[in-house]
N, C-alpha and C positions, 0 to 999 in steps of 0.2 A: 780274237782279232779278225777284222774283216778286210779283205782285199778286193780290188776290182781287177778283172782280167778280161781277155778277149780271145776268141778262137775263131778259126775260119775253116770251113769245109770247102775245099777246092774240088770242083766236079768236072768230070770228063766223061761224056756219054752217060753210062750207067755206073760209073766208078767214082770213088772218093779217095782223095789222097790222105793217107794216115802216116803218122810217125810212131816208131817204137821208142819210148822214153828211156833215157839212160838210167834214171834214178829208180824206176820200178819195173822196167821191161814191159809195161803195158802199152797197147796201141792206143793212140789218141789223135785228135785233130791237132794241127799245129796251133799253138797259142801259149799264152802266159800272162803274167801280171803287167799292169800299166806302170810305166816309169813316171817320175815326177813331171807334171804338166802335160802328159800325153793323153790323147783322146783314145777311146776304145778302137776306133778305126785305125788310127796310127799304130797302136799296139798290135793289132791283128796283122797289119802289113809288115811291121818289124819282125814279129815272131815268125811269120811265114818265111820271110827272107832268111832269118837266122837258122831256122830248122830245116828248110828244104831248098834254099837257093832261089826260090821262085818270087817273082813279083806278078801281081795280077791287076786287072783293070778295075771294074766296078765291084765294090763290096756291097752285098745286099743284106741288110739287117734281117735276121730270122727271129731271134728271141733274146730276152734277157732273163736270166734265172738265178736263183740263190741256191747254193749247195755247199756242204762241208767237204773238206778234203783232208785226209790224214797222210802225211808224208812218211817215207820209210823210217825216219828217225823218231816218229811218234808225234811230231808237231802237227797240231790240228788247226786248220785255217778255214774260216767261213768266207766263201767267195761269192761275188756278184759277177757273173760271166755274161758278156755280150757276145752272142753267137752270130756269125756272118756266113754267107755262102759267096762263092766267086767261081767264075769259069776258068778252066785251065788256060794258061797263057801260051802253052806249047814249049816253054823253056824246059831244059833238062832238070830233072829232080835229083838232088843229092843231099843226103843226110848231113847235117851240120849241127853245131852248137850242142844242145842237150838231146839231140835225136841220135839214137843208135842206128836206126834204119828208117828209110822213107820209101813207101811204095803205094801203088794204086790197088784198091780192093773193089771188087764188084759189090755194089750196094746190096745185092741179093745174097751175098756170101761174106758178110763182114766177120771179123775175128771176134771170138768170145772173150779173150783175155784183155778186157778193157775195164776202166773204172766205172763206178756208178754214174758219174757226170758224163762220161763218153757214151754210155748206154743211153742216157737222156738225150744227147746230141743226135744219136741214131734215130730215136723215137721222134724227135722234132722234125728231122729230115723226112721221115716217112709220112708224117702228118701234113707237112707243108709242101713236100715235093715227092709225091708218090712215084713209084717206079712205073715205067711204061707198061701198057697192057700186054705186050708180047713177051715180057719177062716172067 
């Protein structure tokens, strides 16, 4: 089965907003699957609002990639994920929906308990948005 999804890395200075998922307790960027008739950008905005309470301005497309994901119940899904970045809006972050926790992480000290797809997000961020020289 193939699904299309979207994720958004919200950036503030040298930090990135991550959520801890309720289903597997792993840290991840806010995101999820497209609903019927939804564009990847609309899905990224909806998931961000549902999981963190944030709304953001411009979404910058960073990459589209294919990856498998196995859920805790053993269900395996092949995903096409549209990955965006956005700047912090300054709104208060609060975990909601399927997020157990939401918090800012310094990009130079990201958590290790992430999925392979999230590790790929981190790699893409580093390639396309290197950390500043003083870090």
